[in-house]
Each structure stands twice: as structure tokens, then as C-alpha cells.
C-alpha positions as CSV (number, residue, x, y, z in Angstrom):
1,M,0.3,60.5,-8.6
2,S,2.0,60.8,-11.6
3,K,2.9,59.0,-14.9
4,R,6.2,57.5,-14.7
5,K,8.6,54.5,-14.9
6,I,7.9,51.3,-12.5
7,I,9.1,47.8,-12.5
8,K,6.6,44.8,-13.7
9,I,6.8,41.6,-12.3
10,D,5.2,38.6,-14.5
11,E,4.2,36.3,-12.1
12,D,3.8,33.4,-14.3
13,K,7.5,34.3,-15.6
14,C,8.7,34.4,-12.0
15,N,10.0,31.2,-10.3
16,G,10.7,32.8,-6.7
17,C,14.8,32.4,-7.1
18,G,15.5,35.7,-5.4
19,Q,18.3,37.0,-7.5
20,C,16.6,40.4,-8.6
21,V,16.4,41.0,-4.7
22,P,19.9,41.6,-3.7
23,N,20.4,43.9,-6.8
24,C,17.6,46.3,-6.0
25,A,19.6,49.2,-4.7
26,E,16.6,50.3,-2.8
27,G,15.2,47.4,-1.6
28,A,12.0,47.5,-3.1
29,L,11.7,43.9,-4.2
30,Q,11.2,40.9,-1.6
31,I,10.1,37.5,-2.4
32,I,6.6,36.7,-0.9
33,N,4.7,33.3,-1.4
34,E,7.6,32.3,-3.4
35,K,7.1,35.0,-5.9
36,A,9.2,38.5,-6.2
37,R,6.9,41.3,-5.2
38,L,7.4,45.2,-5.3
39,V,7.1,46.1,-1.9
40,S,6.0,49.8,-2.4
41,E,6.2,51.8,-5.3
42,V,7.6,54.9,-3.5
43,F,10.8,52.4,-3.2
44,C,11.5,51.4,-6.8
45,D,13.1,54.4,-8.9
46,G,12.0,53.0,-12.2
47,L,15.8,52.3,-13.8
48,G,15.1,48.9,-13.6
49,A,18.7,47.4,-12.1
50,C,17.2,44.3,-11.0
51,I,15.8,43.2,-14.7
52,G,19.1,42.0,-16.1
53,H,19.5,39.8,-13.0
54,C,16.4,38.0,-13.6
55,P,16.8,34.8,-15.6
56,E,13.4,34.3,-16.7
57,G,12.7,37.6,-18.0
58,A,9.9,38.1,-15.5
59,I,10.6,41.8,-14.8
60,T,10.1,44.7,-17.9
61,I,9.6,48.4,-16.9
62,E,6.3,50.0,-18.0
63,E,5.2,53.6,-17.7
64,R,2.0,54.2,-15.5
65,E,0.2,56.3,-13.0
66,V,1.8,55.8,-9.6
67,E,3.4,57.2,-6.5
68,S,6.2,59.4,-6.9
69,F,9.7,57.5,-5.6
70,D,11.2,58.7,-2.5
71,K,14.8,58.8,-2.0
72,K,14.5,59.2,1.5
73,K,11.6,56.7,2.6
74,A,13.3,54.1,0.4
75,H,17.0,54.5,2.5
76,E,14.9,54.2,5.9
77,N,13.4,51.3,3.9
78,L,16.9,49.5,3.6
79,H,17.9,50.9,7.0
80,A,14.9,49.0,8.3
81,Q,15.8,45.9,6.4
82,G,19.7,46.1,8.0
83,K,20.9,47.1,5.0
84,C,22.4,50.3,3.4
85,P,23.2,51.5,0.2
86,G,26.7,50.2,0.5
87,S,25.4,46.9,1.1
88,K,24.8,46.4,-3.1
89,V,25.9,42.6,-4.0
90,M,29.1,42.5,-5.9
91,D,31.0,39.7,-7.0
92,L,34.7,40.9,-6.9
93,N,36.2,38.1,-8.4
94,K,35.2,39.3,-12.0
95,S,37.7,42.3,-11.6
96,K,40.3,40.7,-9.6
97,K,43.7,40.8,-10.4
98,S,45.5,37.3,-10.1
99,G,47.7,35.6,-8.3
100,I,49.1,37.0,-4.5
101,R,51.1,40.0,-5.3
102,D,51.1,42.4,-8.1
103,K,53.6,41.7,-10.2
104,A,54.7,45.5,-11.0
105,S,54.5,47.1,-7.8
106,G,55.4,43.6,-5.7
107,T,52.0,44.6,-3.1
108,Q,49.9,41.9,-1.8
109,I,46.4,41.7,-3.3
110,S,43.6,41.0,-1.7
111,Q,41.9,37.9,-2.2
112,L,38.4,39.3,-0.9
113,G,36.0,38.1,-3.5
114,N,32.6,39.1,-2.5
115,W,30.7,42.3,-0.9
116,P,29.0,42.5,1.5
117,L,30.5,40.3,3.9
118,Q,28.8,41.2,6.9
119,I,26.5,38.5,7.7
120,R,23.4,40.5,8.9
121,L,23.8,42.3,5.5
122,V,24.8,39.3,3.0
123,P,21.5,38.6,1.1
124,V,20.6,34.8,1.1
125,F,20.2,34.4,-2.9
126,A,23.5,36.1,-3.6
127,P,25.0,34.6,-6.3
128,Y,28.3,34.3,-5.5
129,F,27.0,31.8,-2.9
130,N,26.1,28.7,-5.7
131,G,29.3,26.5,-6.1
132,A,31.1,28.1,-3.3
133,D,33.4,27.2,-0.4
134,L,32.0,29.5,2.2
135,L,34.5,31.0,5.1
136,V,32.6,32.0,8.2
137,A,35.1,33.8,10.1
138,A,34.7,36.3,13.9
139,D,35.5,39.3,12.7
140,C,38.8,39.5,14.9
141,V,40.3,36.6,13.2
142,P,41.4,38.7,10.0
143,F,43.0,41.6,12.0
144,V,44.9,38.9,14.4
145,Y,45.9,36.4,11.8
146,A,48.3,37.9,9.4
147,D,47.9,35.5,7.0
148,F,44.5,35.6,6.5
149,H,44.1,36.5,3.1
150,N,46.5,34.2,1.4
151,D,46.2,30.8,3.8
152,L,42.1,31.4,4.5
153,L,40.7,33.7,2.5
154,S,41.8,32.7,-0.8
155,G,39.3,31.5,-3.0
156,K,36.0,31.4,-0.9
157,V,33.4,33.3,-0.2
158,L,33.5,35.2,3.2
159,L,30.6,35.8,5.7
160,V,32.3,37.7,8.8
161,G,30.2,38.2,12.6
162,C,30.9,38.1,16.3
163,P,29.3,35.2,18.0
164,K,29.5,37.1,21.3
165,L,28.2,40.5,20.5
166,D,25.6,40.3,18.0
167,D,22.4,37.9,17.3
168,A,23.6,34.5,17.6
169,Q,19.5,33.2,16.8
170,Y,19.6,35.6,13.5
171,Y,22.9,34.2,12.2
172,S,22.1,30.6,12.9
173,K,18.2,31.4,10.7
174,K,20.4,33.4,8.4
175,L,23.1,30.8,7.8
176,T,20.5,27.8,7.6
177,D,18.9,29.7,5.0
178,I,22.0,30.3,2.8
179,L,22.6,26.8,2.8
180,K,19.1,25.4,2.4
181,Q,18.5,28.0,-0.4
182,N,22.0,27.6,-1.9
183,D,24.8,24.7,-3.3
184,V,27.7,25.6,-0.8
185,K,30.3,23.1,-1.3
186,S,31.8,23.4,1.9
187,I,32.3,25.5,4.6
188,T,35.5,26.6,7.2
189,S,34.9,28.1,10.5
190,A,37.9,30.2,11.5
191,H,37.6,31.4,15.3
192,M,39.2,32.8,18.2
193,E,40.8,30.7,20.9
194,V,38.8,32.8,23.6
195,P,35.7,31.0,24.9
196,C,32.8,33.4,23.9
197,C,34.1,32.9,20.2
198,F,34.0,29.2,20.0
199,G,30.0,30.0,19.6
200,L,30.5,30.2,15.9
201,V,31.5,26.9,15.4
202,S,28.0,25.9,17.1
203,M,26.1,28.4,15.0
204,V,27.6,27.0,11.7
205,K,27.4,23.5,13.0
206,G,23.5,23.5,13.7
207,A,22.9,25.5,10.4
208,I,24.7,22.5,8.6
209,A,22.2,20.2,10.7
210,A,19.2,22.6,9.9
211,S,20.0,23.0,6.2
212,G,19.3,18.5,6.0
213,K,22.5,18.8,4.0
214,K,25.8,17.1,4.1
215,I,28.3,19.8,3.8
216,P,31.9,19.4,4.4
217,F,33.1,21.2,7.8
218,K,36.4,22.8,8.9
219,E,37.1,24.3,11.8
220,V,40.2,26.6,12.5
221,T,41.4,28.2,15.9
222,V,43.6,31.2,16.0
223,S,45.4,32.2,19.0
224,I,45.9,35.9,20.4
225,K,49.3,36.1,19.4
226,G,47.9,34.8,15.6
227,D,49.1,31.5,15.4
228,K,46.8,28.9,14.3
229,I,46.1,26.1,16.6
């Protein structure tokens, strides 16, 4: 044990919004019984990256006798949660240039506005979900459909996954939680024409039904040749 800086959570101020959770790069925070909790002292580096993301001012830094921060154990914790250090939540729209093409170089500008984008990695409380038009795409679609960025992705928050190779039950629950906890305006499901890919549509529709909300839904099917059907 040694005296060092570590976060402190005021439970009376915490409303369980969860905005701090995805902004802790070490995965030290979780929502438990509708309150933010420090999972383990060894996971917290004491730098307080989560503080600025708490709208209630419930997180502060204090100095006290605690276990030393263990970077190796923190990374092991991230991987156990299905996360990685590169899955830090980022709203790319804030730094993105406007328009489809860069005026100086003429090159096409990526329309990706959020990170991470894998369904398994994205946190339920990612701030970019509120008020979003959500695009849930099978992960083959962006490779096959040449105009993916301009035609499908522009102005939307993207989630990608494979309905055949990944855990469909996990996807269904994760999508349901995202819809329940956030104010999503609309959902577009983009998938390939192959039979196994239609499972994505079932997952999205099931999540909408389970959320208990009326969310506008649109389905886009892409052929193997790269055309919208």
C-alpha cells in the first residue's frame, strides 16, 4: 500500500448515467446497482480522465493509502471485458472536415463519425448514441459497396458485426441495451444478399421490439457484385 491519487465517487451526486464508464481507458469503472463504482483500485491510474465526462460532478480526485496502479492487470481487465486500449470512445464528427471531398487534394473524406464501431467493443452509454441515426452494418458491406461512405454512412453512427461468425445472442442483448438507454432517432440495417447475413435484420428488429420504443427502421440489401437490391 502506498499513498497516491485515485478517483472518489460521490454516490449522492451520481445518477448512474454511465458517461464516465467508456471514458476510463483502464476499464476501472462500471455501473452497479445504478451507480458508478470503482471496480478495483489497481485498475485506476488516478489521472482522472473520467472526471470531465461526469455531468453531475460526482467524480473527484483524492489522495489516500491504496494499492499501486497495475498497468498489466488493467489491460488484462480490459481484454476480459472484450475491450482494448484502442477502444476509447471518440466522437470523430467534432474534428472532421465538412463535405465529401477535400477541396485541396480532391480526395474523398471518410464519413465515419464514431469510434469504436464494433458492436462488441462499443459501450452502451457512448455519448454519440443520443439523437443518432444509427447504421448497423454487416462487416462485409463496406468492402463490397463502393459508395458506402457517401450513400449509407454519411450523418450516421456506425455499428458493425458479422451475424454468422459472431455471438448473435450477445449482439441482440447489446443492441437492445443501447436502444433502451439512449434516444436513437432511426436505424438502418445494411447487410449482404447471402442468406446467413439476413440474421442481422432479425437482431435489429428484435432489439427494437425488446426496447419497447417505436424507432423508424430501414433495411438495405447489397448484392455480392456491389449493387443495392
